[in-house]
Phi, psi and omega in degrees: 000314181291324178300315179297315178295319176298317181298317180294316179301315181292321179295319182292322175299318180293320176297317181299317184292326184284318190272332183268127186283325181228155180288342180300324180288323180294311181297326177290321181287316178294321177296319184293325184276309185289322182298314182291325174301315185285328183274317187251305195284309184296315180295322178295314178295322176293319179298312180298326180286319191274325186274103179267341188283340184264142174289160180294340180265014175288152183297331181291316182288323173303313180296321176294325179292315178300317179298321180292316180294320180297317177299316176300317179295319180297318184291315178297318181296314181288324173295324177295317177295324180295317180295321177296324176294321175302320186282315191265343178231071177295154183291151182278119182296340180277343186261121181233000000 
């Protein structure tokens, strides 16, 4: 199982290296996804999952849920903007 997962990850990395012209696009995409996951989504999701003593309608859980939804919206919006930049501003082949 682990060998298969590692093989898939290596294959996807090779495809990414072949298809993506500059590392700037990779950093933008990874940054947009991982930063919002670390700042917004994961803390709120962990809080909602781990704190069982409070009801779902408590102010803390409602705040965590709002934080979670906001993080998902930010992540989708920033990834959409990065993809739109890829489409409308392709890299200049003469610029290295």
